[in-house]
C-alpha positions in Angstrom: 23.6 -1.9 0.5 24.1 -0.6 -3.0 23.0 -2.5 -6.1 26.7 -2.8 -7.1 27.6 -4.2 -3.7 24.9 -6.8 -4.0 26.2 -7.8 -7.5 29.7 -8.0 -6.2 28.7 -10.2 -3.2 26.7 -12.6 -5.4 29.6 -12.9 -7.9 32.0 -13.5 -4.9 29.6 -16.2 -3.8 29.8 -17.9 -7.2 27.0 -16.5 -9.3 27.8 -15.6 -12.9 27.9 -11.9 -13.4 25.0 -11.9 -15.8 22.8 -13.7 -13.3 23.8 -11.4 -10.4 22.9 -8.4 -12.5 19.5 -9.8 -13.4 18.7 -10.6 -9.7 19.6 -7.1 -8.7 17.5 -5.8 -11.6 14.4 -7.8 -10.5 14.9 -6.7 -6.9 15.2 -3.0 -8.0 12.0 -3.4 -10.0 10.2 -4.8 -6.9 11.7 -2.1 -4.7 10.5 0.7 -7.0 7.1 -0.8 -7.5 7.5 -1.4 -11.2 5.4 -4.5 -11.0 3.0 -3.2 -8.5 0.0 -3.0 -10.8 -1.8 -5.6 -12.9 -3.2 -5.4 -16.3 -6.2 -7.2 -17.8 -4.5 -10.6 -18.3 -5.6 -12.2 -15.1 -9.2 -11.2 -15.6 -9.1 -12.3 -19.3 -7.5 -15.7 -18.5 -9.3 -16.6 -15.3 -12.5 -14.6 -15.2 -11.5 -13.4 -11.7 -10.1 -10.0 -10.6 -6.4 -9.9 -9.8 -5.3 -9.6 -6.2 -2.1 -8.6 -4.5 0.7 -11.2 -3.9 0.5 -10.2 -0.3 -3.1 -11.5 -0.1 -2.0 -14.8 -1.9 0.8 -15.2 0.6 -1.4 -14.8 3.6 -4.1 -17.1 2.2 -2.0 -19.9 0.7 1.7 -19.7 1.7 1.4 -18.8 5.4 -1.0 -21.7 6.2 1.3 -24.1 4.3 4.3 -23.0 6.3 2.3 -23.6 9.5 1.1 -27.1 8.4 2.8 -30.1 10.1 5.4 -31.9 7.9 3.7 -35.2 7.1 5.6 -38.0 5.5 9.0 -36.4 5.9 10.8 -38.9 8.0 
């Protein structure tokens, strides 16, 4: 799917044009690896080395998705 087809589809689904264009821009940046590296901000703010989102997702998100739904009745 082209970026323009994605924008057109989102607009047809009811998103404002400006938002559809920004979503496609963010997805393009992710696809091309524009945000694939980290600077020194994480280390400066937390004192810890940055790690990949994929590592975070495996360590935090995946177990949360596998956890039983408690209190949702």
